[in-house]
Every structure is written in C-alpha cells, then in structure tokens.
C-alpha positions in Angstrom: 19.0 30.9 -7.7 17.3 32.6 -4.8 16.9 29.4 -2.7 20.6 29.1 -2.4 20.8 32.4 -0.7 20.3 31.0 2.8 23.2 28.6 2.3 25.5 31.4 1.2 24.3 33.5 4.2 24.8 30.7 6.6 28.3 29.9 5.3 29.3 33.6 5.4 28.1 33.9 9.0 29.8 30.7 10.2 33.1 31.7 8.5 32.8 35.4 9.5 32.7 36.5 5.9 30.3 38.3 3.7 28.3 36.8 0.9 30.0 39.2 -1.5 33.3 37.7 -0.5 32.0 34.2 -1.1 31.1 35.1 -4.7 33.9 37.5 -5.2 37.3 37.0 -6.9 39.6 37.1 -3.8 42.0 34.2 -3.5 42.9 34.8 0.2 43.0 31.5 2.0 40.3 32.3 4.6 37.9 33.4 1.9 38.6 30.5 -0.4 38.0 28.0 2.5 34.7 29.6 3.1 33.8 29.7 -0.6 34.7 26.0 -0.9 32.5 25.3 2.1 29.6 27.1 0.5 30.0 25.0 -2.7 30.2 21.8 -0.5 27.1 22.8 1.5 25.1 23.5 -1.6 26.0 20.1 -3.0 25.1 18.4 0.3 21.8 20.2 0.6 20.8 19.9 -3.1 22.7 17.0 -4.6 20.7 17.2 -7.9 22.0 20.7 -8.7 24.6 20.5 -11.3 28.2 21.6 -10.7 27.8 24.2 -13.4 24.9 25.8 -11.6 26.8 25.8 -8.3 29.8 27.4 -10.0 27.7 30.1 -11.7 26.0 30.8 -8.4 29.4 31.2 -6.6 30.8 34.0 -8.8 30.7 32.3 -12.2 33.2 29.6 -11.5 33.8 26.7 -13.8 32.4 23.3 -12.9 35.9 21.9 -12.5 36.6 24.4 -9.8 33.5 23.1 -7.9 34.7 19.5 -8.4 38.1 20.5 -6.9 36.5 22.4 -4.0 34.4 19.3 -3.1 37.5 17.2 -2.9 39.5 19.8 -1.0 36.7 20.3 1.6 36.5 16.6 2.4 40.3 16.4 2.8 40.5 19.5 4.9 37.6 18.4 7.1 39.4 15.1 7.8 42.6 16.9 8.8 41.1 19.8 10.7 38.5 19.3 13.4 37.6 23.0 13.6 36.8 23.1 9.9 34.8 19.9 10.2 32.8 21.5 13.0 32.2 24.7 10.9 30.9 22.6 8.0 28.5 20.8 10.4 27.4 24.2 11.8 26.7 25.5 8.3 24.5 22.4 7.5 22.7 22.8 10.9 22.0 26.5 10.2 20.7 25.7 6.7 18.4 23.0 8.1 17.0 25.3 10.7 16.4 28.1 8.2 14.7 25.8 5.7 12.4 24.4 8.4 11.3 27.8 9.5 10.3 28.9 6.0 7.0 27.2 5.1 5.9 27.3 1.5 2.7 29.1 0.8 0.8 27.8 -2.1 0.6 30.1 -5.1 -2.2 32.6 -5.0 -2.6 32.5 -1.2 -0.5 35.6 -0.5 -3.3 37.9 0.2 -5.6 35.6 2.1 -6.1 35.5 5.8 -4.4 32.9 8.0 -7.7 31.1 8.4 -8.3 31.0 4.7 -4.8 29.5 4.2 -5.5 26.8 6.8 -8.7 25.9 5.0 -6.9 25.8 1.7 -4.3 23.3 2.9 
C-alpha cells in the first residue's frame, strides 16, 4: 500500500534504520523495536486497516505478530521515556508529511494551477 510508505520512512528516519530493515527478516533488537513502532504507527494513523494488511506491508508478517507488536510497543513506551518520545516523533512526522501532500482530483494532473483552482 503506497500510502503507508511515509509512515515506514518516518519510522526508519526516527529510529535511524532503513525501510528495508523494517520490512526485512532481521531479529536484532534495535530493528525489531523500530519495526514494532512502524506497525503501531500504521495502526494509530489508520485504525481501520486490518492487522493482516499491516503484517503483509511489514514483510509479510502474520496478524498475530502485529497484535503482539502493538501490546509490546505500549508496554515499552510506558517503561521507556525515550521510546515514548520516538513514537510521538514518528506520529508528528507522519502528520506533517500528510498535511503537505494535497490530493489532486483525478484528471487534473495536466492542467495549470489556475485550472485546478477553478475545478475545486
């Protein structure tokens, strides 16, 4: 799902990882913590997206893995202030990136700015 890309990119940036690491198979703690945070951020930003879809987006993981990640993230954030701040930073970055991308109605790609204004 292409609209989940900004969440993965924001999470990777905040946790100083790559998006490939987030969707990869590594079980290193630092990568797993970032991956869990990405799952959590997707769920927070898009609560109607199923756990199956989140899991498939993050490297084809099972929905029960996503369920586990959501619980673990909440617990870790309560114990670790830095992790909590990182999660908040991810959400803030995602909110900023989504507010800067204005949707252009279908068929208006090749029109001038003035034509687009008049179409809205």
